[in-house]
N, C-alpha and C positions, 0 to 999 in steps of 0.2 A: 403369530404369523397366520395370515388368512390364506387358505388354500381353496382354489376353485377347480371345477372339473376340467380335466385335460380335453375332454370332448364335449363341447358346449351343446346343450339341447334344450330349447325353450319349452317349458311346461311338460317335458317328458319324464324327467326324474325329479323326485321330491327334494333332494338336497342340492342347494345352489352353491354353498361354500361351507368350509369347516375350519375351526380355529383352535389352536392349542392354548389353554389358559392354566397349565400346571395340573392342579387336581380336578379341573373341569375341562370338558371339550365343548365348545360352542358350535352349534349347528344352525346355519341359515337355511331356511326352507324356501322352496320355490314359490309358496303362497305369500311370501313377505314376512312371515313370522320367524321367530328365533327360539331355539330350545337349547338346553344345556344338559350334558351327561356327566355323571361321575366318571373320572378316569379309571378308578378302581373297578367300578361296575362294568365299564366297557372291556377291561382286560378279562374279567371273569366271564363275560358273555361270549368270548371267543369259542368257536366250535370247529376248529381245524382238526386235522388228523391227530395232532399231538395232544390237544386239549380234550378231544372227544365231544360227543354230542348227547343232548338230553333225550332226543327222540328214541334212540336205541337203548339208552341207559348205560352205554359204554362211555361214561364221562370220567375223565382222569384228572382234570384240573379241579381243585377244591377251593373254597373261600380262603382257607388257611394258606394256600399256595400263591396268593396274590399279595405282595407287600402293601402295607398301608400307604406308602408314598411312591407307588409305582408311577413311572413317568413315560409319556410318549415322546420319542425323540424326533419323529418325523411323521407327516401325514401325506398320503398320496391319493388324490381323488380322481376317479374316472366317472363317467356318466352314471353307471349302475352300481359302482362298488367303491368302497373306501378302504385303503390299506393303512394300517397303523403299525409303525415300527417302534418297538418297546426298548427300554433301556437295558434289558437283559439279552437283547439280540433276537427276541421272538418277533414274528410278524403275524398280525391278525388281519383278516379281511371280512368286511361286513357289507351286506347289501344296503343300497341307498334307502330302500323302503323300510328296512329294519331300523336303521338309525332314525329316520323320520318318525316312525311309529312310537319310538321310545323317548325322543327328545321332548323336553318341556315338563319335567317334574316326575317322570317315571310312573305315570298313571297306568301305562301298559294297555292291554286290551280293554275294550269297553265292557261295562257290566250290563248284561241284559236286564231290562225291566219288564216284568210280565204285564199283560193286559188284563185288568180286573173285570169281573162280570158279576151279575146278580141273577134275577129271574129272567133277564133279557138274553141269556146265552143262546137261545134257539136260533136267532138270526146270525150268530157268529160261529156256531159249532161246525167244525170241519167234518165233512162226511166223505169217506173214501171206500171204493169198491174192493172187496177181498181179492179178486183176481188181479187187479192192478197192483195192490200193495205187495202181494207175494211174488209177482213176476217182474215188476218194473221198479228200479231203484228211485226213479224220479217221483213216482207216486208215493213210495215209502217216505222219501224226504219231505214231501208235502204234508204227510200226516205227522211227521216229527216236528215240523214247524208249528203245526196246530197245537201239539203237546207243549212245545216251548212257550208259545204265546198265551194259551188259555189253560194249560194243564190238563186238557181233555180233548179227545177226538172220538169219532164214531166210525166203525167199519161196518159195511153192509154186505149182504149176500154171502155170509160165512156158512159153509155146510155144518150140519149138526154133529158130524162124527168127531171123536176126540182128536184124531190126527190133524184136523183142520185147526183146532184150537192151538195145538203145539206148533203147527206149521207157521201160522201167522204171528203168534207171539214170539217165536224164535227169530223172526226178522228184526225184532227190536233189541235183541240181546239174549244172552243165556238165561234160560228159565231158572228161577231160584227155588230149590227144594227146601221145604220147611217141615216142621213136625206134622203138618197136615198133608204132606206129600208134594209132588211136583205139580199136579193138576188136581184141583179139589172140586168135587161136584156138590153144589148146594141144592139140595132137594127138600122141599117141605115135607115134614114127617112128624108123626105124633111123639116119637121118642127122640126128639131133637137133642143133639149134643152141644150145639152152639146156637146162638140167637138167630143166625142167618137161616137156620133150618126150620124156624117156627113161622107162623103166619102173622105174628104180631108186627106192629109198626116199629121201624128202626129209626131213631133220631140220627141224622147225618153225622158221620164220624170218620176218623181215619182208622184203618185196620192195624191191629197188632201193635199198639203203642207200648205194650209191655215188653217188647224186644229192645235190646240196646240199639239195634239198627232195624227199624221197621221196614216193611217192603217199600220199594221205590215206586214202581208203576204197577198197576193192577189191570188185568184183562177180565171183564165180565162178559162171557159169551152166553147169550140167551138161547136155550134149547126149547123150553116150554115156558110160557109166561102167564097163561090164563088171563089174557087181556080181557078186560071188562069186569073182572071180579076183584079188582084192586091190585095191590103190589106195584104201584107207580114208583119209579125211581126218583129220588130226590137228591140233587147234586148241589153242593154249596162251594163257592170259592172261598176257602179259608183265608186267603190273603185279603180279599175284599172285607171279610168280617173283621179281621185283625185291624185293618186300617180304619174301619168304622169305630172300633173300640179306641184306637189311638186318638181319634178326633173327639169322640163323645164322652168317654170315660178314661182319660189318660192314666189316672192312678191305678185303675184295674188292669189296663193294658200293661203297664209297667210291672205289676205283680206277676203276670203270666210270662213275662220275659226274664224275670230274675229269680223266682221262687220255684224250686223243684217240686214236681207233682209226681206221685207214685202210681203206676199202673200195674195190674197183676192179672195173671191167668193161670189157673191150676186145673189139671185133670188128674184126680187122685191116682197116685202110683205111676203116672206117666210123665207129666211135665209140670213144672212150677216156675213160671216166668215172673220176674219182677224188675221194673226199671224206673228209675227216678230221672226226670228230664223236665226241661221247660216246655210249656204248652206252645209258646210262640218263640221261635228261634230268630235271632237277628244276626246280620253280618257286622263287620267293623264300622260300616257307615250308618248303621241303624235300620237298614232295609230288612223287611221280613223275608226270611229264606225258607221257613218251614213251619208246619203245624203238626202237632201231635195231640190228639184228643179223642177219647171214646168214653162217654159217660158210663157205659156198662163195665168198664175195666178199672174204674177208679178205686184204689185202695183207701182205707181210712188214712187221711192225710196227717202229717206231722208239721207243726209250726208252734211258735210261742203263743201263749193264750191270747195275748193282745193283738195277734196277727192272723189267727186261724179263721176268724169270721170274715176278715177282708179277703182272704184267699178263696173261701167258699163263695163269697159274693162275686168275685172275679170269674169263677167257674160258672156261676149261675147266669151272669150277664152274657158270657160267651154262649151258653146253651140257649138263652132266649134269642140271641141273634141268629144262631144256627136254625132254630125252629121257625123263624119269621118267614112266611111265604114270599115276602119281597126279596129275600136273599136266596131263594131256592129255584133252581131250574128243574121243572118236573117233566118227566118223559116216560111213557108206557113202552117199555122195551118189547120188541117184536122178535119172534124166532129168526135167527140169522143175523141179528145185530150184535155187535160187540162194542161195549164202552171201554175205552182205554183211558186211564187217568192217572195223574200224579198223586199217589197216596199220601204224600207229605205236603200237599197243597189242597187238593180237592177232597171234600168230605162227601161221603155217599150214605144214603139211607133209603127207606121206602115206606110207603103207606101200608097199612094192614090189608090182608086179603082173606077171602073165604076159602079155606082149604077143602071144603066139601064140594066146591064148584070146579076147582082145577088144581092140578099139581104144578108148582113152580119149580123150574129146574134151570139153574145157571151153572156154568162151568167157569172156574176161576183159576188164574195162575199169576205169578209175580215175576217181575224183572227188576233187578237192581238199577237204581237211577244212574250210576256211573256207566253201566252198560248201554243204557238208552242214549245218554249224552255222547258216548264214544261213537255210536253209530251215526248220530246226527253230525258230529264234527267230521267224521270220515267222508260222509256223503256231501257235506258242505264244501269240502275241498274241491269236489267236482262240479257242483251245481251253484254254489254261492260262496266263493272263497272269502269274501269280506265278512261272512258270518261265522267262519270256522273257529275263530279264537276268542269269541266273546265269552266272558265269564258268566256262567249260569248260576242261578240261586241253587244252593247245594243241599237244601232239605232240612229236616229236623235233626240237627247234628249235636245238640246240647242236651 
């Protein structure tokens, strides 16, 4: 039986008609296409007061509570809403937009595809004023869009005091405290505890791959940089490098997506971190979702004798691509600038500098990626509703 809206409206609502086909519900859309929904899926998707809702987590209907052969006995369609009467007497109501969005294979929300970059980032890099980001939600949302698209953004005019670092970082989500503290001062010194406190060049890398869950987003707040004495920041889009490997050396790319690599960090008597993970994470569709790599944290690797050389060559090829200037965006940070970047996509390093000419001081803190994405979605509900439910790449998760 075909059911059409009781209140006809040309091109106003996306569902033109709906039809019961037993274990499927056919949906005719206003654009002329047709989709189909699983009847069992539709019953489970009910979010009435009895079934509960996923937004609050007060969800009472479970998959086990929906019979395999549940049937709709009647359909009632208005312009903006579809009512479904079930064989157990329950009545569910769904928005016309909701049904249209899910009809046609259950693909659900669109998957966001990042915009890749190499040494050409300069013309694309989003720059945002500190005052605007901390005071205006629209400016904050603009910077979050830049992080979504390119994995990196720049904030300018940030005061040098520690409170400013915390204030602006906290706009993006709760600051993550680690064994290095909540906010970490990277100051060049002769008795360096970590490589970032030395004056030596740093190959671009992701931070702390030795943790089961590496930092999501990193804030680098420049306090003193010694501009002119070296210490140029080198930023690399790990997704671009991964796709280059997929094209040029697919067998090496494949190794880094399937073979576990071990990373370690130990400060004697204090901490000893060790994690085995894929250097390149993929989602179910094969898209790159995360990068985890720091050459300084590589432990002696384990693999069968006939495979260990291949694994080392895959790591060597990745390192060569990371060090290639054509893949690096180079920028001399100035005091008051903050680089915000996705630590599971964007790799950061720097050139060497002369510590006798200047002291280099950066202040750093971390935000978990789900916190940043939560702020994005919340603001998108206000400023760009069509972007709120897109599925983001979820990082180095394996």
